[in-house]
C-alpha positions in Angstrom: -12.7 -61.0 4.1 -9.4 -60.5 6.0 -7.5 -60.5 2.7 -9.7 -57.6 1.4 -9.1 -55.6 4.5 -5.4 -56.0 4.2 -5.5 -55.1 0.4 -7.6 -52.0 1.1 -5.3 -51.0 3.9 -2.2 -51.3 1.7 -4.0 -49.5 -1.1 -5.0 -46.6 1.1 -1.5 -46.4 2.5 0.0 -46.0 -1.0 -2.6 -43.5 -2.1 -1.9 -41.3 1.0 1.8 -41.7 0.5 1.5 -40.5 -3.1 -0.8 -37.7 -2.3 1.4 -36.4 0.5 4.5 -36.8 -1.6 3.2 -34.5 -4.3 0.6 -32.3 -2.6 2.3 -31.4 0.7 5.3 -29.7 -1.0 2.9 -27.6 -3.0 0.9 -26.7 0.1 4.0 -25.9 2.1 5.5 -23.7 -0.7 2.2 -21.9 -1.0 2.2 -21.2 2.7 5.8 -20.0 2.6 5.1 -17.6 -0.2 2.1 -16.3 1.7 4.1 -15.7 4.8 6.9 -14.0 2.8 4.4 -11.7 1.2 2.9 -10.8 4.6 6.4 -10.1 5.9 7.2 -7.9 2.9 4.0 -5.9 3.4 4.7 -5.4 7.0 8.2 -4.2 6.2 6.9 -1.8 3.6 4.3 -0.5 6.0 7.0 0.0 8.7 9.2 1.9 6.2 6.4 4.1 5.1 5.4 4.8 8.7 9.0 5.8 9.5 9.3 8.1 6.5 7.7 11.4 7.5 8.1 14.7 5.8 10.8 16.8 7.4 9.4 19.6 9.4 6.0 17.9 9.8 4.8 17.5 13.3 2.3 14.8 14.3 0.9 14.1 17.7 0.1 10.5 18.4 -1.3 10.9 21.9 -4.8 9.6 22.6 -5.8 10.2 26.3 -8.9 7.9 26.0 -6.7 5.0 24.8 -4.2 5.6 27.6 -7.0 5.6 30.2 -8.3 2.3 28.9 -4.8 0.8 29.0 -4.3 2.0 32.5 -7.5 0.4 33.7 -6.8 -2.9 32.0 -3.2 -3.4 33.0 -2.6 -3.9 36.7 1.0 -3.6 37.5 0.6 -5.4 40.7 0.1 -4.3 44.2 2.4 -1.9 46.1 4.3 -3.8 48.8 6.0 -1.9 51.6 9.5 -3.2 52.3 11.9 -2.7 55.1 15.6 -2.3 54.5 17.7 -4.9 56.3 21.2 -3.9 57.4 
């Protein structure tokens, strides 16, 4: 019985070792490609946003959004101070 447990443990160890040796590099390279693609898309979006037609005026002010941001962000409390000489 103990011999079977040891054999199964060793067998499972080598199976995991082989699986991780061959599958983990594939998984990591796939994730790296996915991250690179996201970065390229973000860069293209940034470039396209920066390119604006010359002479075209756009207003990006939204008072409702600014009111919500002012309510949500508390800059802290005002504290009086006394100058020490």
